[in-house]
C-alpha positions as a Markdown table, in Angstrom:
| # | Residue | x | y | z |
|---|---|---|---|---|
| 1 | Unk | 0.0 | 0.0 | 0.0 |
| 2 | Unk | 1.5 | 3.3 | -1.1 |
| 3 | Unk | 1.5 | 5.9 | 1.7 |
| 4 | Unk | -0.5 | 9.1 | 1.2 |
| 5 | Unk | 1.5 | 11.7 | -0.7 |
| 6 | Unk | 3.9 | 9.0 | -2.1 |
| 7 | Unk | 4.2 | 7.4 | -5.5 |
| 8 | Unk | 5.6 | 4.1 | -6.8 |
| 9 | Unk | 6.9 | 4.1 | -10.3 |
| 10 | Unk | 9.3 | 2.0 | -12.3 |
| 11 | Unk | 12.8 | 3.4 | -12.4 |
| 12 | Unk | 12.7 | 4.1 | -16.2 |
| 13 | Unk | 10.0 | 6.7 | -15.6 |
| 14 | Unk | 12.2 | 8.5 | -13.1 |
| 15 | Unk | 15.4 | 8.6 | -15.2 |
| 16 | Unk | 16.6 | 11.0 | -17.9 |
| 17 | Unk | 19.3 | 8.6 | -19.2 |
| 18 | Unk | 21.1 | 5.3 | -18.4 |
| 19 | Unk | 24.7 | 5.2 | -19.6 |
| 20 | Unk | 25.8 | 1.6 | -20.0 |
| 21 | Unk | 29.3 | 0.5 | -21.1 |
| 22 | Unk | 28.8 | -3.2 | -20.6 |
| 23 | Unk | 29.9 | -5.6 | -23.4 |
| 24 | Unk | 33.0 | -3.5 | -24.5 |
| 25 | Unk | 36.6 | -4.2 | -23.5 |
| 26 | Unk | 38.0 | -1.2 | -21.7 |
| 27 | Unk | 41.3 | 0.1 | -23.3 |
| 28 | Unk | 43.3 | 0.3 | -20.1 |
| 29 | Unk | 46.6 | 2.1 | -19.7 |
| 30 | Unk | 49.3 | 2.5 | -17.1 |
| 31 | Unk | 48.5 | 6.2 | -16.8 |
| 32 | Unk | 46.0 | 8.7 | -18.1 |
| 33 | Unk | 42.4 | 9.5 | -17.1 |
| 34 | Unk | 41.2 | 7.6 | -14.0 |
| 35 | Unk | 38.8 | 4.7 | -14.7 |
| 36 | Unk | 36.0 | 3.9 | -12.3 |
| 37 | Unk | 35.3 | 0.2 | -12.3 |
| 38 | Unk | 33.0 | -2.0 | -10.3 |
| 39 | Unk | 35.8 | -2.6 | -7.9 |
| 40 | Unk | 36.0 | 1.1 | -7.0 |
| 41 | Unk | 32.3 | 1.5 | -6.3 |
| 42 | Unk | 31.4 | 0.7 | -2.7 |
| 43 | Unk | 28.2 | 1.1 | -0.7 |
| 44 | Unk | 27.8 | 4.9 | -0.9 |
| 45 | Unk | 31.4 | 5.9 | -1.7 |
| 46 | Unk | 34.3 | 5.5 | -4.2 |
| 47 | Unk | 37.4 | 3.6 | -3.2 |
| 48 | Unk | 40.5 | 4.3 | -5.3 |
| 49 | Unk | 42.9 | 2.0 | -3.5 |
| 50 | Unk | 43.0 | 0.0 | -6.7 |
| 51 | Unk | 43.4 | 2.5 | -9.6 |
| 52 | Unk | 43.2 | 1.9 | -13.3 |
| 53 | Unk | 43.4 | 4.3 | -16.2 |
| 54 | Unk | 42.4 | 4.9 | -19.8 |
| 55 | Unk | 44.6 | 6.7 | -22.3 |
| 56 | Unk | 43.7 | 10.4 | -22.7 |
| 57 | Unk | 43.5 | 10.1 | -26.5 |
| 58 | Unk | 40.9 | 7.3 | -26.2 |
| 59 | Unk | 38.7 | 9.1 | -23.7 |
| 60 | Unk | 36.4 | 10.7 | -26.3 |
| 61 | Unk | 35.9 | 7.5 | -28.2 |
| 62 | Unk | 35.3 | 5.5 | -25.0 |
| 63 | Unk | 32.7 | 8.0 | -23.6 |
| 64 | Unk | 30.7 | 8.1 | -26.9 |
| 65 | Unk | 27.8 | 6.4 | -25.3 |
| 66 | Unk | 27.5 | 9.2 | -22.8 |
| 67 | Unk | 29.5 | 11.3 | -20.3 |
| 68 | Unk | 28.7 | 11.0 | -16.6 |
| 69 | Unk | 28.5 | 14.2 | -14.6 |
| 70 | Unk | 28.2 | 15.3 | -11.0 |
| 71 | Unk | 24.9 | 14.2 | -9.5 |
| 72 | Unk | 24.7 | 11.0 | -11.4 |
| 73 | Unk | 24.5 | 7.7 | -9.6 |
| 74 | Unk | 27.0 | 4.9 | -10.4 |
| 75 | Unk | 25.6 | 1.4 | -10.0 |
| 76 | Unk | 27.4 | -2.0 | -10.2 |
| 77 | Unk | 25.5 | -4.6 | -12.3 |
| 78 | Unk | 27.6 | -7.5 | -11.2 |
| 79 | Unk | 30.8 | -8.6 | -9.4 |
| 80 | Unk | 29.7 | -7.1 | -7.0 |
| 81 | Unk | 26.0 | -6.6 | -7.7 |
| 82 | Unk | 24.1 | -3.6 | -6.2 |
| 83 | Unk | 26.8 | -1.2 | -5.0 |
| 84 | Unk | 26.1 | 2.4 | -5.7 |
| 85 | Unk | 27.7 | 5.8 | -5.1 |
| 86 | Unk | 27.8 | 9.4 | -6.4 |
| 87 | Unk | 29.8 | 10.2 | -9.5 |
| 88 | Unk | 32.5 | 12.7 | -8.5 |
| 89 | Unk | 31.5 | 16.4 | -8.9 |
| 90 | Unk | 35.1 | 17.4 | -9.7 |
| 91 | Unk | 37.7 | 15.8 | -11.9 |
| 92 | Unk | 37.6 | 13.8 | -15.2 |
| 93 | Unk | 36.8 | 10.1 | -15.1 |
| 94 | Unk | 35.7 | 7.3 | -17.3 |
| 95 | Unk | 33.5 | 4.4 | -16.2 |
| 96 | Unk | 34.2 | 0.8 | -16.9 |
| 97 | Unk | 32.5 | -2.5 | -17.5 |
| 98 | Unk | 29.9 | -3.9 | -15.1 |
| 99 | Unk | 28.9 | -0.3 | -14.2 |
| 100 | Unk | 26.0 | 1.8 | -15.3 |
| 101 | Unk | 25.4 | 5.5 | -14.7 |
| 102 | Unk | 21.9 | 6.7 | -13.7 |
| 103 | Unk | 20.8 | 10.3 | -14.3 |
| 104 | Unk | 17.4 | 11.2 | -12.8 |
| 105 | Unk | 14.8 | 13.5 | -14.3 |
| 106 | Unk | 13.1 | 16.3 | -12.4 |
| 107 | Unk | 10.7 | 13.8 | -10.7 |
| 108 | Unk | 13.3 | 12.2 | -8.4 |
| 109 | Unk | 16.2 | 13.5 | -6.4 |
| 110 | Unk | 19.5 | 11.7 | -7.2 |
| 111 | Unk | 20.5 | 11.5 | -3.5 |
| 112 | Unk | 17.2 | 10.0 | -2.6 |
| 113 | Unk | 17.7 | 7.4 | -5.4 |
| 114 | Unk | 21.1 | 6.5 | -4.0 |
| 115 | Unk | 19.8 | 6.0 | -0.5 |
| 116 | Unk | 16.9 | 3.9 | -1.9 |
| 117 | Unk | 19.1 | 1.6 | -4.0 |
| 118 | Unk | 21.3 | 1.0 | -0.9 |
| 119 | Unk | 18.4 | 0.4 | 1.4 |
| 120 | Unk | 17.3 | -3.2 | 2.4 |
| 121 | Unk | 14.2 | -2.8 | 0.3 |
| 122 | Unk | 16.1 | -1.5 | -2.7 |
| 123 | Unk | 18.7 | -4.4 | -2.4 |
| 124 | Unk | 15.8 | -6.9 | -2.2 |
| 125 | Unk | 14.2 | -5.6 | -5.4 |
| 126 | Unk | 17.6 | -5.6 | -7.2 |
| 127 | Unk | 18.1 | -9.2 | -6.1 |
| 128 | Unk | 14.7 | -10.2 | -7.4 |
| 129 | Unk | 15.5 | -8.8 | -10.8 |
| 130 | Unk | 19.0 | -10.4 | -11.0 |
| 131 | Unk | 20.0 | -13.6 | -12.6 |
| 132 | Unk | 22.9 | -16.1 | -12.6 |
| 133 | Unk | 23.9 | -18.9 | -10.2 |
| 134 | Unk | 27.5 | -18.4 | -9.3 |
| 135 | Unk | 27.8 | -14.6 | -9.8 |
| 136 | Unk | 24.5 | -12.8 | -9.9 |
| 137 | Unk | 24.0 | -9.8 | -12.2 |
| 138 | Unk | 21.3 | -7.6 | -13.5 |
| 139 | Unk | 20.6 | -6.3 | -17.0 |
| 140 | Unk | 19.9 | -2.6 | -17.6 |
| 141 | Unk | 16.5 | -3.6 | -19.0 |
| 142 | Unk | 15.6 | -5.3 | -15.7 |
| 143 | Unk | 17.1 | -2.6 | -13.5 |
| 144 | Unk | 14.8 | 0.0 | -15.2 |
| 145 | Unk | 11.8 | -2.1 | -14.2 |
| 146 | Unk | 12.5 | -1.8 | -10.4 |
| 147 | Unk | 9.8 | 0.2 | -8.7 |
| 148 | Unk | 10.9 | 3.1 | -6.6 |
| 149 | Unk | 8.7 | 4.2 | -3.7 |
| 150 | Unk | 9.1 | 7.9 | -3.2 |
| 151 | Unk | 7.4 | 11.1 | -1.9 |
| 152 | Unk | 5.6 | 13.0 | -4.7 |
| 153 | Unk | 7.2 | 16.1 | -3.3 |
| 154 | Unk | 10.8 | 16.6 | -4.5 |
| 155 | Unk | 11.4 | 18.8 | -1.5 |
| 156 | Unk | 10.4 | 15.9 | 0.8 |
| 157 | Unk | 12.7 | 13.6 | -1.1 |
| 158 | Unk | 15.6 | 16.1 | -0.6 |
| 159 | Unk | 14.8 | 16.4 | 3.1 |
| 160 | Unk | 14.9 | 12.6 | 3.6 |
| 161 | Unk | 18.1 | 12.3 | 1.5 |
| 162 | Unk | 19.7 | 15.1 | 3.6 |
| 163 | Unk | 18.9 | 13.4 | 6.9 |
| 164 | Unk | 20.4 | 10.1 | 5.7 |
| 165 | Unk | 23.4 | 11.8 | 4.1 |
| 166 | Unk | 24.1 | 13.4 | 7.5 |
| 167 | Unk | 24.1 | 10.0 | 9.1 |
| 168 | Unk | 26.5 | 8.9 | 6.3 |
| 169 | Unk | 28.9 | 11.7 | 7.2 |
| 170 | Unk | 28.8 | 10.7 | 10.9 |
| 171 | Unk | 29.5 | 7.0 | 9.9 |
| 172 | Unk | 32.3 | 8.0 | 7.6 |
| 173 | Unk | 33.9 | 10.1 | 10.3 |
| 174 | Unk | 33.7 | 7.2 | 12.7 |
| 175 | Unk | 35.2 | 4.9 | 10.1 |
| 176 | Unk | 38.1 | 7.3 | 9.6 |
| 177 | Unk | 38.7 | 7.4 | 13.4 |
| 178 | Unk | 38.7 | 3.6 | 13.5 |
| 179 | Unk | 41.1 | 3.3 | 10.6 |
| 180 | Unk | 43.4 | 5.8 | 12.2 |
| 181 | Unk | 43.3 | 4.0 | 15.5 |
| 182 | Unk | 44.1 | 0.7 | 13.8 |
| 183 | Unk | 47.0 | 2.3 | 11.9 |
| 184 | Unk | 48.4 | 3.7 | 15.1 |
| 185 | Unk | 48.0 | 0.3 | 16.8 |
| 186 | Unk | 49.9 | -1.4 | 14.0 |
| 187 | Unk | 52.7 | 1.2 | 14.2 |
| 188 | Unk | 52.9 | 0.8 | 18.0 |
| 189 | Unk | 53.1 | -3.0 | 17.6 |
| 190 | Unk | 55.9 | -2.7 | 15.1 |
| 191 | Unk | 57.9 | -0.3 | 17.3 |
| 192 | Unk | 57.3 | -1.7 | 20.8 |
| 193 | Unk | 57.4 | -5.5 | 20.0 |
| 194 | Unk | 60.6 | -5.3 | 18.1 |
| 195 | Unk | 62.6 | -3.1 | 20.5 |
| 196 | Unk | 63.0 | -0.3 | 18.0 |
| 197 | Unk | 61.2 | 2.0 | 20.5 |
| 198 | Unk | 61.4 | 1.8 | 24.3 |
| 199 | Unk | 58.8 | 3.0 | 26.7 |
| 200 | Unk | 60.1 | 5.6 | 29.2 |
| 201 | Unk | 62.0 | 4.1 | 32.1 |
| 202 | Unk | 63.1 | 0.9 | 30.3 |
| 203 | Unk | 66.7 | 0.6 | 29.0 |
| 204 | Unk | 67.6 | -3.1 | 29.6 |
| 205 | Unk | 68.8 | -5.2 | 26.7 |
| 206 | Unk | 66.4 | -7.6 | 25.0 |
| 207 | Unk | 67.3 | -11.3 | 24.7 |
| 208 | Unk | 66.7 | -14.0 | 22.1 |
| 209 | Unk | 65.0 | -17.0 | 23.7 |
| 210 | Unk | 63.4 | -20.2 | 22.2 |
| 211 | Unk | 59.7 | -20.7 | 22.7 |
| 212 | Unk | 60.5 | -24.0 | 24.6 |
| 213 | Unk | 62.3 | -21.9 | 27.2 |
| 214 | Unk | 59.2 | -19.9 | 28.2 |
| 215 | Unk | 56.3 | -22.1 | 27.0 |
| 216 | Unk | 55.3 | -25.7 | 27.6 |
| 217 | Unk | 53.0 | -27.8 | 25.4 |
| 218 | Unk | 49.5 | -28.6 | 26.5 |
| 219 | Unk | 48.3 | -32.1 | 25.4 |
| 220 | Unk | 45.7 | -32.9 | 28.1 |
| 221 | Unk | 42.9 | -35.0 | 26.6 |
| 222 | Unk | 39.3 | -34.2 | 27.3 |
| 223 | Unk | 38.8 | -36.8 | 30.1 |
| 224 | Unk | 36.1 | -34.6 | 31.8 |
| 225 | Unk | 33.6 | -34.8 | 28.9 |
| 226 | Unk | 33.7 | -31.0 | 28.3 |
| 227 | Unk | 31.5 | -30.1 | 25.4 |
| 228 | Unk | 32.7 | -26.4 | 24.9 |
| 229 | Unk | 34.2 | -26.9 | 21.5 |
| 230 | Unk | 36.1 | -23.8 | 20.5 |
| 231 | Unk | 37.7 | -22.8 | 17.2 |
| 232 | Unk | 40.1 | -20.0 | 16.1 |
| 233 | Unk | 38.5 | -17.0 | 14.5 |
| 234 | Unk | 40.7 | -14.2 | 13.1 |
| 235 | Unk | 38.5 | -11.5 | 14.6 |
| 236 | Unk | 37.0 | -13.2 | 17.7 |
| 237 | Unk | 39.9 | -15.4 | 18.8 |
| 238 | Unk | 39.0 | -18.7 | 20.4 |
| 239 | Unk | 35.2 | -18.8 | 20.2 |
| 240 | Unk | 32.5 | -21.5 | 20.4 |
| 241 | Unk | 32.0 | -23.4 | 17.2 |
| 242 | Unk | 28.2 | -22.8 | 17.2 |
| 243 | Unk | 28.8 | -19.1 | 17.5 |
| 244 | Unk | 31.3 | -19.0 | 14.6 |
| 245 | Unk | 29.8 | -21.6 | 12.2 |
| 246 | Unk | 26.2 | -21.3 | 13.5 |
| 247 | Unk | 26.5 | -25.1 | 14.0 |
| 248 | Unk | 28.8 | -27.6 | 15.6 |
| 249 | Unk | 31.2 | -29.2 | 13.2 |
| 250 | Unk | 33.2 | -31.2 | 15.7 |
| 251 | Unk | 33.2 | -35.0 | 16.1 |
| 252 | Unk | 30.4 | -36.5 | 18.2 |
| 253 | Unk | 33.1 | -38.0 | 20.4 |
| 254 | Unk | 35.2 | -35.4 | 22.1 |
| 255 | Unk | 37.4 | -37.6 | 24.3 |
| 256 | Unk | 40.4 | -37.3 | 22.1 |
| 257 | Unk | 40.2 | -33.5 | 21.8 |
| 258 | Unk | 42.7 | -31.3 | 23.7 |
| 259 | Unk | 41.4 | -29.6 | 26.8 |
| 260 | Unk | 42.8 | -26.1 | 27.4 |
| 261 | Unk | 42.2 | -23.6 | 30.2 |
| 262 | Unk | 41.6 | -19.9 | 30.2 |
| 263 | Unk | 44.9 | -18.0 | 29.4 |
| 264 | Unk | 46.4 | -20.8 | 27.4 |
| 265 | Unk | 47.2 | -20.6 | 23.7 |
| 266 | Unk | 46.3 | -22.5 | 20.6 |
| 267 | Unk | 48.0 | -22.4 | 17.1 |
| 268 | Unk | 45.8 | -23.2 | 14.1 |
| 269 | Unk | 48.2 | -24.2 | 11.3 |
| 270 | Unk | 45.7 | -23.4 | 8.5 |
| 271 | Unk | 46.5 | -20.1 | 6.7 |
| 272 | Unk | 43.7 | -17.6 | 6.3 |
| 273 | Unk | 43.2 | -14.0 | 5.3 |
| 274 | Unk | 45.6 | -11.9 | 7.2 |
| 275 | Unk | 47.3 | -15.0 | 8.7 |
| 276 | Unk | 49.5 | -16.5 | 6.0 |
| 277 | Unk | 51.3 | -18.8 | 8.5 |
| 278 | Unk | 48.2 | -19.6 | 10.6 |
| 279 | Unk | 46.8 | -17.9 | 13.7 |
| 280 | Unk | 47.8 | -18.1 | 17.4 |
| 281 | Unk | 45.0 | -17.1 | 19.8 |
| 282 | Unk | 44.6 | -17.1 | 23.6 |
| 283 | Unk | 41.6 | -18.5 | 25.4 |
| 284 | Unk | 40.0 | -15.5 | 27.0 |
| 285 | Unk | 36.2 | -16.0 | 26.9 |
| 286 | Unk | 35.8 | -19.2 | 28.8 |
| 287 | Unk | 37.3 | -21.0 | 31.7 |
| 288 | Unk | 37.9 | -24.2 | 29.6 |
| 289 | Unk | 37.5 | -25.3 | 26.1 |
| 290 | Unk | 38.2 | -28.3 | 23.9 |
| 291 | Unk | 40.0 | -28.0 | 20.5 |
| 292 | Unk | 41.0 | -30.3 | 17.7 |
| 293 | Unk | 44.3 | -32.1 | 18.1 |
| 294 | Unk | 45.4 | -30.5 | 14.8 |
| 295 | Unk | 46.1 | -27.4 | 16.9 |
| 296 | Unk | 49.4 | -26.9 | 18.8 |
| 297 | Unk | 48.4 | -25.9 | 22.3 |
| 298 | Unk | 50.7 | -24.4 | 24.9 |
| 299 | Unk | 50.9 | -22.2 | 28.1 |
| 300 | Unk | 53.4 | -19.9 | 29.8 |
| 301 | Unk | 55.7 | -21.9 | 32.0 |
| 302 | Unk | 56.5 | -19.2 | 34.5 |
| 303 | Unk | 54.5 | -15.9 | 34.6 |
| 304 | Unk | 57.2 | -14.2 | 36.7 |
| 305 | Unk | 59.5 | -14.1 | 33.7 |
| 306 | Unk | 57.0 | -14.3 | 30.8 |
| 307 | Unk | 53.8 | -12.1 | 30.5 |
| 308 | Unk | 51.0 | -13.9 | 28.6 |
| 309 | Unk | 49.3 | -10.6 | 27.5 |
| 310 | Unk | 52.6 | -9.5 | 25.9 |
| 311 | Unk | 52.8 | -12.6 | 23.8 |
| 312 | Unk | 49.1 | -12.3 | 22.9 |
| 313 | Unk | 50.1 | -9.1 | 21.1 |
| 314 | Unk | 53.3 | -10.5 | 19.9 |
| 315 | Unk | 51.7 | -13.5 | 18.1 |
| 316 | Unk | 49.0 | -11.2 | 16.7 |
| 317 | Unk | 51.6 | -8.9 | 15.2 |
| 318 | Unk | 52.9 | -11.6 | 12.8 |
| 319 | Unk | 56.4 | -11.4 | 14.1 |
| 320 | Unk | 56.6 | -15.2 | 14.3 |
| 321 | Unk | 55.7 | -15.6 | 10.6 |
| 322 | Unk | 59.3 | -15.4 | 9.3 |
| 323 | Unk | 60.3 | -18.3 | 11.6 |
| 324 | Unk | 57.2 | -20.3 | 10.8 |
| 325 | Unk | 57.8 | -19.9 | 7.0 |
| 326 | Unk | 61.2 | -21.7 | 7.5 |
| 327 | Unk | 59.8 | -24.7 | 9.3 |
| 328 | Unk | 56.4 | -25.1 | 7.5 |
| 329 | Unk | 56.1 | -27.6 | 4.7 |
| 330 | Unk | 52.9 | -26.9 | 2.7 |
| 331 | Unk | 51.1 | -29.5 | 0.7 |
| 332 | Unk | 51.5 | -32.4 | 3.0 |
| 333 | Unk | 47.9 | -32.1 | 4.1 |
| 334 | Unk | 44.7 | -30.8 | 2.6 |
| 335 | Unk | 42.7 | -27.6 | 3.2 |
| 336 | Unk | 45.8 | -25.4 | 3.3 |
| 337 | Unk | 47.1 | -26.9 | 6.6 |
| 338 | Unk | 50.7 | -26.2 | 7.1 |
| 339 | Unk | 52.9 | -29.1 | 8.2 |
| 340 | Unk | 54.5 | -27.5 | 11.3 |
| 341 | Unk | 55.9 | -30.0 | 13.8 |
| 342 | Unk | 55.5 | -29.2 | 17.5 |
| 343 | Unk | 59.3 | -29.7 | 18.0 |
| 344 | Unk | 60.1 | -27.2 | 15.3 |
| 345 | Unk | 57.5 | -24.8 | 16.6 |
| 346 | Unk | 58.9 | -24.7 | 20.1 |
| 347 | Unk | 62.4 | -24.4 | 18.7 |
| 348 | Unk | 61.6 | -21.0 | 17.2 |
| 349 | Unk | 63.4 | -18.0 | 18.6 |
| 350 | Unk | 61.8 | -14.7 | 19.8 |
| 351 | Unk | 63.5 | -11.4 | 20.8 |
| 352 | Unk | 61.9 | -10.1 | 24.0 |
| 353 | Unk | 62.5 | -7.7 | 26.9 |
| 354 | Unk | 62.4 | -8.5 | 30.7 |
| 355 | Unk | 59.1 | -9.0 | 32.4 |
| 356 | Unk | 58.4 | -5.5 | 33.6 |
| 357 | Unk | 58.8 | -4.0 | 30.1 |
| 358 | Unk | 56.7 | -6.9 | 28.7 |
| 359 | Unk | 53.9 | -5.8 | 31.1 |
| 360 | Unk | 54.2 | -2.2 | 30.2 |
| 361 | Unk | 54.1 | -2.9 | 26.5 |
| 362 | Unk | 51.1 | -5.1 | 26.9 |
| 363 | Unk | 49.3 | -2.4 | 28.8 |
| 364 | Unk | 49.8 | 0.1 | 26.0 |
| 365 | Unk | 48.7 | -2.2 | 23.3 |
| 366 | Unk | 45.7 | -3.4 | 25.3 |
| 367 | Unk | 44.6 | 0.2 | 25.8 |
| 368 | Unk | 44.9 | 0.7 | 22.0 |
| 369 | Unk | 42.8 | -2.5 | 21.5 |
| 370 | Unk | 40.1 | -1.1 | 23.9 |
| 371 | Unk | 39.9 | 2.2 | 21.9 |
| 372 | Unk | 39.5 | 0.2 | 18.7 |
| 373 | Unk | 36.8 | -2.0 | 20.2 |
| 374 | Unk | 34.9 | 1.1 | 21.4 |
| 375 | Unk | 35.0 | 2.6 | 18.0 |
| 376 | Unk | 33.9 | -0.7 | 16.4 |
| 377 | Unk | 31.0 | -0.8 | 18.7 |
| 378 | Unk | 30.1 | 2.8 | 18.0 |
| 379 | Unk | 30.3 | 2.2 | 14.3 |
| 380 | Unk | 28.1 | -0.9 | 14.4 |
| 381 | Unk | 25.5 | 1.0 | 16.5 |
| 382 | Unk | 25.5 | 4.0 | 14.0 |
| 383 | Unk | 25.1 | 1.6 | 11.1 |
| 384 | Unk | 22.2 | -0.2 | 12.7 |
| 385 | Unk | 20.5 | 3.1 | 13.6 |
| 386 | Unk | 20.8 | 4.4 | 10.1 |
| 387 | Unk | 19.5 | 1.1 | 8.7 |
| 388 | Unk | 16.4 | 1.4 | 10.9 |
| 389 | Unk | 16.0 | 5.1 | 10.0 |
| 390 | Unk | 16.1 | 4.2 | 6.3 |
| 391 | Unk | 13.4 | 1.6 | 6.8 |
| 392 | Unk | 11.2 | 4.3 | 8.3 |
| 393 | Unk | 12.0 | 7.2 | 6.0 |
| 394 | Unk | 12.2 | 5.4 | 2.7 |
| 395 | Unk | 8.9 | 3.6 | 3.1 |
| 396 | Unk | 6.8 | 6.6 | 4.3 |
| 397 | Unk | 6.3 | 5.0 | 7.8 |
| 398 | Unk | 7.8 | 8.1 | 9.3 |
| 399 | Unk | 7.2 | 11.6 | 7.8 |
| 400 | Unk | 9.5 | 14.5 | 7.7 |
| 401 | Unk | 8.5 | 18.2 | 8.0 |
| 402 | Unk | 9.5 | 20.3 | 5.0 |
| 403 | Unk | 9.9 | 24.0 | 6.1 |
| 404 | Unk | 8.9 | 27.0 | 4.0 |
| 405 | Unk | 12.5 | 28.1 | 3.7 |
| 406 | Unk | 13.5 | 24.8 | 2.3 |
| 407 | Unk | 10.7 | 24.9 | -0.2 |
| 408 | Unk | 11.7 | 28.4 | -1.3 |
């Protein structure tokens, strides 16, 4: 049911032009005029971390189907499907394959259209019109058929778009703060965990020690019938399988699993994104847990000379990767599992300070982690709130007041 004062029309009736460059090979070059491809278009913004170009002398020929301009909406038709953002208002750009440019007529505000396409309802309609099994895509002819629910008043559209855009700016600011905090944390880890920078008051020399000198292997079997099966997650550390996989993938019989206690470590020898030599995590969330015997489990032997929190950061930094690469034999097992023998693992050498400096470094890095976690929580909350607001404003469930000055 269309709300009072709103309309629902197919997109084709609200557009002036659709510029579509699909089906043509892009004449890419090492330099020249920047090319906006589907990889650059994200949800509401452009990302030029991967930049491609088209030669300047080929620009006019390539843009013969139409030239995008500020205010147009860029939309990805596949790989990935459904991302959208604004075309830059300044600068000269060409658009590549798997991307279409949408220019609205006077009946629809372009910023409102952008918010609508990115909304849950807009994404649902796009998905319904898409096709393909492995990689879904949508044809321009089908995209034009999508019905857009919108206020009849262009001023109300603009007001809604302005409210949502303000939320986008707040979210973007928070994302930048988060990225900056993460970058600072990485710099701190590189400086403090390698001894290239000392905290005030610490001048003692660092020493090379083997892991076997400060850690002992944990091989206790699950004789107490513990059912808290945990797995290593890059983001969440050691976490219950049902939370990570939404199901239990462990064997029905857990007697042969290793039983580890809170504060102990486990090394997953499978490489994953961000962890080319596997991940080492510490059990922090639970008092006990059981893990597959494919993991190498271990604990600090003497906490008066070795701080577990320091090594939690040390392992996360990837400083052990160089040593692991020398002892790992890939290909001996399936699923990317590195063939790292426990004896070789505990024979690896680390360069570390004395216990008090370890604790001080750990405190600094933990504080940085807490700042990052607070920003992540704030960002997640903002994104959820904006999503809820979109659901209300873009469906007419919640009205906005359009003042006389805005109409004028």
